[in-house]
C-alpha positions as CSV (number, residue, x, y, z in Angstrom):
1,X,-94.9,103.1,-78.7
2,X,-91.4,102.6,-79.8
3,X,-88.8,105.5,-78.4
4,X,-88.3,107.8,-81.2
5,X,-86.4,110.2,-79.6
6,X,-82.7,110.8,-78.1
7,X,-82.9,113.2,-75.6
8,X,-85.6,114.9,-72.9
9,X,-85.2,118.4,-72.1
10,X,-86.9,121.2,-69.9
11,X,-87.6,123.9,-71.5
12,X,-88.4,128.0,-70.8
13,X,-86.8,130.6,-68.6
14,X,-89.7,131.9,-66.5
15,X,-93.0,130.0,-65.9
16,X,-94.8,128.1,-67.4
17,X,-92.0,125.3,-68.2
18,X,-92.4,122.9,-70.5
19,X,-90.7,119.6,-72.3
20,X,-89.1,119.2,-75.7
21,X,-88.1,116.2,-77.5
22,X,-85.0,116.6,-79.4
23,X,-86.3,120.0,-79.5
24,X,-89.7,119.7,-80.1
25,X,-92.6,120.6,-76.8
26,X,-94.3,117.8,-75.9
27,X,-98.2,118.2,-76.0
28,X,-100.9,116.2,-74.3
29,X,-103.3,114.3,-75.0
30,X,-105.8,116.8,-75.8
31,X,-103.0,118.5,-77.9
32,X,-102.3,121.2,-76.2
33,X,-99.3,121.8,-74.2
34,X,-97.4,120.1,-71.6
35,X,-96.5,123.8,-69.4
36,X,-96.0,123.1,-66.2
37,X,-95.4,126.0,-63.3
38,X,-92.2,125.3,-61.7
39,X,-88.4,124.4,-63.2
40,X,-88.3,121.5,-60.7
41,X,-91.3,119.8,-62.1
42,X,-90.5,120.3,-65.8
43,X,-86.8,118.9,-64.7
44,X,-88.3,115.3,-63.6
45,X,-90.8,115.6,-66.3
46,X,-87.6,115.3,-68.9
47,X,-86.6,112.6,-66.3
48,X,-88.6,110.6,-66.8
49,X,-89.0,110.9,-71.0
50,X,-85.1,110.5,-70.7
51,X,-85.8,107.0,-68.6
52,X,-87.9,105.2,-71.3
53,X,-86.2,102.4,-72.9
54,X,-86.6,101.5,-76.3
55,X,-90.4,101.6,-75.7
56,X,-92.1,104.4,-73.8
57,X,-94.1,103.1,-70.8
58,X,-97.0,105.5,-69.4
59,X,-97.1,103.5,-66.1
60,X,-93.7,104.4,-65.1
61,X,-94.5,108.1,-66.3
62,X,-96.6,109.2,-63.3
63,X,-95.5,112.9,-63.1
64,X,-96.2,113.1,-66.8
65,X,-99.6,111.6,-66.8
66,X,-101.0,113.8,-63.2
67,X,-99.5,116.9,-65.5
68,X,-101.5,115.9,-68.5
69,X,-104.5,115.1,-66.4
70,X,-104.1,119.0,-65.1
71,X,-104.0,120.6,-68.2
72,X,-106.9,118.6,-70.3
73,X,-109.1,117.8,-67.4
74,X,-108.7,120.0,-64.5
75,X,-107.8,123.2,-65.4
76,X,-111.1,123.3,-67.5
77,X,-113.1,122.3,-64.5
78,X,-111.4,122.8,-61.7
79,X,-113.7,124.7,-59.5
80,X,-116.0,121.0,-60.3
81,X,-113.0,118.8,-59.6
82,X,-112.1,120.8,-56.5
83,X,-115.4,120.1,-55.2
84,X,-115.4,116.5,-55.5
85,X,-111.8,116.1,-53.3
86,X,-113.3,117.7,-50.3
87,X,-116.9,115.8,-50.8
88,X,-114.2,113.7,-49.0
89,X,-114.9,115.1,-45.5
90,X,-118.5,113.9,-45.9
91,X,-117.7,110.9,-44.8
92,X,-113.6,112.0,-43.4
93,X,-111.4,108.5,-42.6
94,X,-110.2,109.8,-39.7
95,X,-113.5,110.1,-38.4
96,X,-114.9,106.6,-38.1
97,X,-112.9,104.6,-35.3
98,X,-113.4,101.2,-34.6
99,X,-115.3,99.9,-32.0
100,X,-112.4,97.7,-30.7
101,X,-110.5,95.6,-30.2
102,X,-108.9,97.9,-28.1
103,X,-105.4,98.1,-29.4
104,X,-106.3,99.1,-33.1
105,X,-108.5,101.7,-31.0
106,X,-106.2,102.8,-29.2
107,X,-103.8,102.7,-32.5
108,X,-106.6,105.5,-33.9
109,X,-106.7,107.5,-31.7
110,X,-102.6,107.9,-31.8
111,X,-102.7,108.3,-35.7
112,X,-105.4,110.7,-36.2
113,X,-105.9,112.8,-33.7
114,X,-103.2,114.7,-34.5
115,X,-104.5,115.5,-37.9
116,X,-107.6,116.5,-36.6
117,X,-106.2,118.8,-34.0
118,X,-104.4,120.2,-37.3
119,X,-107.0,120.8,-39.4
120,X,-109.1,122.7,-36.5
121,X,-106.3,124.7,-35.3
122,X,-106.0,125.6,-38.8
123,X,-109.1,125.6,-40.3
124,X,-111.1,126.4,-37.8
125,X,-112.7,122.9,-38.5
126,X,-114.5,120.2,-36.5
127,X,-114.9,117.1,-37.1
128,X,-117.3,114.8,-35.7
129,X,-115.8,111.6,-34.7
130,X,-117.9,108.5,-34.1
131,X,-117.4,104.6,-33.2
132,X,-118.6,102.0,-35.8
133,X,-119.4,103.0,-40.2
134,X,-123.1,104.4,-39.5
135,X,-122.7,107.7,-41.3
136,X,-122.4,110.9,-39.2
137,X,-123.2,113.7,-40.7
138,X,-120.2,116.2,-40.4
139,X,-120.9,120.3,-39.3
140,X,-122.1,121.9,-42.5
141,X,-119.4,125.0,-41.2
142,X,-117.1,122.4,-40.9
143,X,-117.5,121.8,-44.9
144,X,-117.6,124.7,-45.9
145,X,-114.2,125.0,-44.5
146,X,-112.5,122.1,-46.5
147,X,-114.0,122.9,-49.4
148,X,-112.9,126.1,-49.3
149,X,-109.3,125.0,-48.7
150,X,-109.8,122.8,-51.9
151,X,-111.5,125.6,-53.9
152,X,-108.3,128.0,-53.5
153,X,-105.5,125.7,-55.1
154,X,-104.9,125.2,-58.4
155,X,-105.0,122.6,-61.4
156,X,-101.4,121.3,-60.8
157,X,-102.3,120.6,-57.0
158,X,-105.3,119.2,-57.3
159,X,-104.4,116.5,-59.9
160,X,-102.1,116.1,-58.1
161,X,-104.3,116.1,-54.5
162,X,-106.4,113.3,-56.5
163,X,-104.7,110.2,-55.7
164,X,-103.9,111.2,-52.5
165,X,-107.3,111.7,-51.9
166,X,-109.0,108.7,-53.5
167,X,-106.3,106.4,-52.1
168,X,-106.3,107.3,-48.8
169,X,-110.4,108.3,-48.2
170,X,-109.7,111.8,-46.5
171,X,-110.2,115.4,-47.2
172,X,-107.7,115.5,-44.3
173,X,-105.1,113.8,-45.1
174,X,-104.8,115.6,-48.5
175,X,-104.9,119.0,-47.1
176,X,-101.8,117.8,-44.9
177,X,-99.6,116.8,-47.7
178,X,-100.5,120.1,-49.8
179,X,-99.2,122.2,-46.9
180,X,-96.0,119.9,-45.8
181,X,-98.1,118.5,-42.4
182,X,-97.2,114.8,-44.0
183,X,-94.7,113.0,-46.4
184,X,-95.7,110.2,-48.5
185,X,-94.9,107.5,-46.0
186,X,-96.8,109.4,-43.1
187,X,-99.8,109.6,-45.4
188,X,-99.9,105.8,-46.8
189,X,-99.9,104.6,-43.2
190,X,-102.6,107.5,-42.0
191,X,-104.6,106.2,-45.2
192,X,-104.4,102.6,-44.8
193,X,-103.9,102.3,-40.7
194,X,-106.5,99.7,-41.0
195,X,-105.4,97.9,-43.9
196,X,-102.1,97.4,-42.3
197,X,-102.7,97.0,-39.2
198,X,-104.8,93.7,-40.1
199,X,-102.1,92.7,-41.9
200,X,-99.5,93.4,-39.5
201,X,-101.6,91.3,-36.9
202,X,-102.6,88.6,-39.2
203,X,-100.1,88.6,-42.0
204,X,-100.4,89.7,-46.1
205,X,-102.9,88.5,-48.2
206,X,-100.5,87.4,-51.2
207,X,-103.1,88.5,-53.9
208,X,-103.4,92.1,-52.2
209,X,-99.9,93.2,-52.4
210,X,-99.3,94.0,-56.5
211,X,-102.6,96.6,-55.8
212,X,-100.9,97.5,-52.4
213,X,-98.0,98.2,-54.2
214,X,-99.5,100.5,-57.0
215,X,-101.4,102.0,-54.7
216,X,-98.5,102.7,-52.4
217,X,-96.8,103.9,-56.1
218,X,-99.4,105.7,-57.3
219,X,-99.9,107.8,-53.9
220,X,-95.9,108.5,-53.9
221,X,-95.3,110.1,-56.9
222,X,-98.5,112.1,-56.6
223,X,-96.8,113.2,-52.8
224,X,-93.6,114.6,-54.8
225,X,-95.6,116.2,-57.3
226,X,-96.8,118.5,-54.3
227,X,-93.3,118.9,-53.7
228,X,-91.5,120.0,-56.8
229,X,-93.9,122.7,-56.8
230,X,-93.1,124.3,-53.8
């Protein structure tokens, strides 16, 4: 749609904080108030609206989109949504290692072993590591502890974690991001390790570059939202 307002502002003196366009409150697609838990996030959402030119382009407003999703889709189904993200632990990316070549095996160990050590110490969750692609069941106690960690998160953090977990394929990376153990770049490097290693060795695929860049932008926006919720 074409831009129909002059100024977007964050509103409210205490949580929840809203966004207004020329003084009129913004609502989600489900017609609920676009109300967020922190003033920094509300300010950033207002900045997205102010950055629009003659036409409003939703793809350039990721924080608005993630907040809409948190309110309209995640909040009414928070428990189920948390279970869906935690389920990635059943096929945890960090547990599946290459059988070769040796430099890739070493690179995976250097990047992923510290994250598995962190989740072991933080959540008492021990993942079983295997070489190859055959499914390796994880200990039920580990899956239960990861599920409990996701179940404890609010709707906004779960909405922001959705792209982090789905892009990386890792429940552990998601928890490491939400707790500040990884920043956006480190999460991207860990989650795309195999793809990045292949590109460095054999060169980038021009046809895949656009999708690659879009996924990286989506992950970075999600991590930024998590920081604005802190």
